[in-house]
N, C-alpha and C positions, 0 to 999 in steps of 0.2 A: 894742628887743630882740625884738620880734615876739610873736606869740601863744604862750601857755603853757597847755596843758590842765591844768585842776585838777578833780578829782572833787568831788562835792557836799560830802562831809565836809570836805575841805580848804578849799573856798570858805567853808563855814559857820564853820570854825575861824578863818579869816583875816578874815571879815567882808566879803568881796567877792563880786561877781557874775561869772558866766562872761563876760559882755560886757566887763568891765574886763580880764580876762585875755586875751580874744580880741583886744582892741585894743592890747595891749601897755602898758596904762596902769598895770599893777601896780607899776611902778618908783616911782611917785609916793608909795607908801606905805612904802617902805623909808626908815628914819630918815635924815635928811639927812647925818649924820656917817658913815653906813655905805654910802651909795648909791654913791659913786665906786668904792670898792674892790670892791663887789659887781658893778657893771657891768663893770669891767675883767676881773675873774675870769670872769664869765659870757661876755663877748665872746671872751676867750682860749679858753674851752671850746668855744664854737660854731665858732670858726675852726680848731679842732683843735690848738691850741698846747699844750693839756693834755688828758689822757685823762679827767680827773675834775674836777667842779666841787664845791667844798666851802666853805661860808661859814657863819659864825655872825653873825647880824645882828639888829638891832632892827626890828620891824614896827609901824607905827602903824595900828591897825584903823580903816578909814574910817567904820564905823558907830558905834563907841563912843569913838574917839580914844585908846583904851587902847594903851600900848606893851608889846609882848610880845617875847620872844627867840625866834628861829627858828634851827634848825640845818638847813641846806639841803645836799642832796647830789644829784648827777646824774652819770651815767656813760653813755658810748656803748656 
């Protein structure tokens, strides 16, 4: 899915480094049951099939292994 810029506050809240975001490795921390739907919606958004990306998913913090809910939105 490529790099995604995350500001420091967001990285701290998610428990990841900018390097993980830069390398596109952030997807490995999306809960396995939510990952496929998230990636399909994100890919459709990037390809211009949809004007907006909106997903609610579970995120597994790499630092604490805690699962948290995220509401994600992006728009061109």
